[in-house]
VODOVEX-693387 format. One line per 4 residues: number of its first residue (from 1); their letters; for each residue x, y, z of C-alpha. Coordinates in steps of 0.05 Angstrom, whole numbers, plus 5000, padded with zeros to 4 digits. Example, Ala and Ser with C-alpha at 12.3 -4.5 7.8 and 13.67 -1.06 7.14 Angstrom:
1 = AS = 5246 4910 5156; 5273 4979 5143 .
% end
This chain:
1 = MIRP = 8770 5056 2207; 8786 5028 2276; 8817 5080 2321; 8880 5056 2358 .
5 = LPVL = 8873 5058 2434; 8904 5120 2465; 8933 5087 2527; 8970 5020 2525 .
9 = LPAL = 8988 4978 2585; 9055 4941 2581; 9049 4866 2576; 9076 4827 2635 .
13 = PDEL = 9128 4771 2626; 9093 4706 2607; 9025 4740 2605; 8968 4711 2565 .
17 = LSSW = 8939 4752 2509; 8870 4746 2541; 8898 4772 2606; 8929 4832 2572 .
21 = LGRH = 8865 4847 2534; 8825 4838 2599; 8869 4888 2636; 8857 4939 2580 .
25 = AAFY = 8782 4926 2584; 8784 4939 2659; 8826 5002 2648; 8775 5030 2598 .
29 = RVSG = 8717 5004 2641; 8686 4962 2586; 8673 4888 2578; 8723 4844 2541 .
33 = GRLL = 8671 4832 2487; 8661 4907 2476; 8736 4917 2471; 8741 4863 2418 .
37 = RHCG = 8683 4894 2379; 8718 4961 2381; 8779 4926 2350; 8735 4893 2297 .
41 = VDAG = 8749 4824 2325; 8692 4773 2322; 8709 4723 2376; 8669 4686 2429 .
45 = STRS = 8716 4707 2484; 8785 4736 2496; 8808 4667 2519; 8791 4637 2451 .
49 = LDLA = 8844 4682 2421; 8897 4650 2465; 8880 4582 2436; 8869 4602 2363 .
53 = LSAH = 8889 4671 2340; 8876 4680 2265; 8923 4722 2222; 8864 4769 2208 .
57 = DQRL = 8849 4781 2282; 8923 4788 2296; 8928 4845 2246; 8866 4879 2274 .
61 = LAHA = 8892 4876 2346; 8961 4898 2325; 8931 4960 2293; 8885 4977 2351 .
65 = FRTD = 8940 4967 2403; 8996 4996 2361; 9036 4933 2374; 9081 4888 2333 .
69 = PRVL = 9037 4829 2311; 9092 4780 2330; 9088 4805 2402; 9014 4787 2404 .
73 = RRMT = 9027 4719 2374; 9079 4704 2428; 9027 4718 2481; 8981 4662 2456 .
77 = QSRG = 8982 4591 2479; 9005 4564 2412; 9059 4616 2397; 9043 4606 2323 .
81 = RRRP = 9049 4530 2325; 8999 4475 2340; 8981 4470 2413; 9009 4408 2447 .
85 = ALLI = 8952 4358 2452; 8921 4349 2521; 8972 4393 2556; 8937 4460 2555 .
89 = ATDR = 8879 4479 2600; 8824 4510 2558; 8789 4551 2611; 8814 4559 2682 .
93 = PMQV = 8886 4556 2707; 8910 4490 2735; 8963 4522 2779; 8988 4591 2799 .
97 = CGRC = 9051 4624 2823; 9034 4653 2891; 9093 4701 2888; 9070 4730 2821 .
101 = VIRH = 8998 4734 2844; 9018 4777 2904; 9063 4821 2861; 9010 4833 2807 .
105 = DAAP = 8953 4843 2857; 8993 4899 2891; 8983 4945 2831; 8913 4963 2803 .
109 = KTRG = 8937 4960 2730; 8964 4889 2737; 8912 4861 2786; 8881 4796 2762 .
113 = ARLR = 8934 4781 2710; 8940 4710 2685; 9004 4677 2660; 9012 4626 2604 .
117 = SWME = 9049 4578 2650; 8988 4572 2695; 8951 4537 2638; 9008 4490 2617 .
121 = GWRV = 9007 4418 2641; 9083 4407 2640; 9101 4463 2688; 9125 4454 2760 .
125 = SCPV = 9159 4521 2769; 9145 4592 2748; 9186 4613 2686; 9184 4686 2711 .
129 = CGAR = 9209 4682 2782; 9227 4609 2791; 9180 4596 2849; 9143 4530 2857 .
133 = LDDC = 9075 4529 2824; 9016 4508 2867; 8951 4472 2848; 8892 4519 2846 .
137 = RPMN = 8835 4475 2823; 8790 4454 2881; 8794 4379 2869; 8870 4381 2863 .
141 = MLNK = 8877 4424 2925; 8845 4368 2966; 8909 4328 2954; 8957 4387 2948 .
145 = ANPA = 9029 4367 2936; 9074 4373 2997; 9144 4389 2972; 9172 4360 3036 .
149 = DPLL = 9143 4291 3021; 9203 4243 3017; 9186 4218 2947; 9174 4288 2918 .
153 = ARVA = 9237 4314 2951; 9276 4255 2923; 9254 4267 2851; 9251 4343 2851 .
157 = EHAA = 9315 4352 2811; 9294 4302 2758; 9225 4333 2755; 9257 4400 2738 .
161 = EGEM = 9296 4365 2683; 9232 4333 2657; 9198 4401 2656; 9254 4426 2610 .
165 = ILEE = 9248 4365 2565; 9173 4377 2557; 9183 4452 2546; 9231 4437 2490 .
169 = AVRR = 9184 4384 2461; 9123 4430 2458; 9163 4486 2425; 9176 4442 2365 .
173 = DPPG = 9131 4445 2304; 9095 4399 2307; 9102 4388 2382; 9151 4333 2400 .
177 = GSAI = 9108 4271 2406; 9157 4222 2439; 9164 4261 2504; 9089 4273 2508 .
181 = TLMR = 9075 4200 2493; 9124 4179 2546; 9091 4225 2597; 9024 4192 2582 .
185 = SLLL = 9052 4121 2580; 9084 4123 2649; 9015 4124 2680; 8994 4061 2643 .
189 = PRAH = 8980 3999 2685; 9034 3947 2691; 9019 3877 2666; 9002 3846 2733 .
193 = PWQA = 8954 3792 2759; 8912 3843 2797; 8837 3843 2801; 8808 3904 2766 .
197 = SPTA = 8752 3935 2807; 8730 4006 2822; 8770 4005 2887; 8832 3967 2864 .
201 = DIPR = 8900 3999 2866; 8928 4000 2796; 9003 3982 2791; 9032 4037 2747 .
205 = LLNV = 9090 4032 2697; 9120 4093 2731; 9134 4052 2794; 9188 4015 2754 .
209 = VIPG = 9224 4081 2741; 9206 4116 2807; 9204 4061 2860; 9151 4076 2913 .
213 = FDDF = 9106 4115 2866; 9048 4065 2873; 9049 4071 2949; 9056 4147 2945 .
217 = LRDT = 8996 4151 2897; 8954 4107 2942; 8970 4149 3003; 8963 4218 2972 .
221 = SPGF = 8911 4210 2917; 8866 4151 2935; 8821 4132 2877; 8864 4167 2825 .
225 = RRPG = 8849 4142 2755; 8890 4160 2694; 8852 4218 2663; 8837 4228 2589 .
229 = TLLL = 8884 4288 2588; 8952 4302 2617; 8928 4359 2661; 8954 4325 2724 .
233 = PMSV = 8954 4352 2795; 9023 4371 2820; 9028 4311 2866; 9025 4266 2805 .
237 = RIPV = 9058 4311 2754; 9123 4319 2793; 9140 4244 2795; 9115 4234 2723 .
241 = LAGV = 9162 4289 2698; 9218 4258 2739; 9204 4192 2705; 9205 4225 2636 .
245 = ARVA = 9274 4254 2652; 9303 4188 2676; 9277 4149 2616; 9294 4202 2564 .
249 = RRPS = 9365 4207 2589; 9377 4131 2581; 9324 4103 2534; 9365 4041 2517 .
253 = HWTE = 9370 4024 2590; 9295 4027 2601; 9268 4000 2536; 9266 3925 2553 .
257 = RLLS = 9249 3937 2626; 9187 3978 2609; 9165 3940 2547; 9166 3874 2585 .
261 = TVGD = 9125 3905 2640; 9070 3943 2603; 9007 3909 2577; 9004 3879 2508 .
265 = SARP = 8957 3932 2479; 9003 3989 2499; 9069 3957 2478; 9070 3978 2404 .
269 = GLAA = 9059 4052 2420; 9112 4051 2475; 9161 4016 2429; 9152 4070 2377 .
273 = CFRA = 9163 4122 2431; 9229 4090 2450; 9252 4088 2377; 9238 4163 2371 .
277 = LRQS = 9275 4177 2437; 9337 4140 2414; 9337 4179 2348; 9329 4247 2382 .
% end
């Protein structure tokens, strides 16, 4: 029979399950793997539990940590639902809240804590303290977002609205596809007689919604290519979320303007997205 742990550390607001388990491992001076084996959990890593926590492992951990199983589930990345496709970092945080890092590092028992929001590709602000999140991946930090940039300052309010739209969308079961599809679609190329080459500037659909985005992207992120995921650097994520908010607020206004501008291959998917937005 697994013995419950004698000392429990309170979970922090918005903390990942893997972070909470890791802090316990540090407190007991064992590795994360050894802690999991003590609990009877067979997992490759504590992070894997954030992404896919089985009901069996949930019960084992709840017993070992003398904790309500629902509390453990809420600390995972899925919160009991399917994870939103392409919007969750699987390994390292994409962004951090500097204010929370300083606060947690000031106490030995909370040092090194990781928050769920640091792994989520629709965040621009910390859900705990409200501070602006900052890029922390080396490649993204080379073109770190400057909040004083005229375009970013102009769209900041709409970006915060877009963040709330995506937060609501990913909480649905299954995750709300129209908002996520729109976020992806706004980075599509516009139908334009431009010459495709490795160095060409790609005219983006988002520039129709956020005028000046193409110039901003060329100046701040030269060579940017639409990635296979939506784990965007803040300098791109902020205007994309602002575009989501503007379009989602008035889908009928934007439908024809965007459908007539996007390439033929992307038009059916975007049209379906608009139909879903008008029905929501």
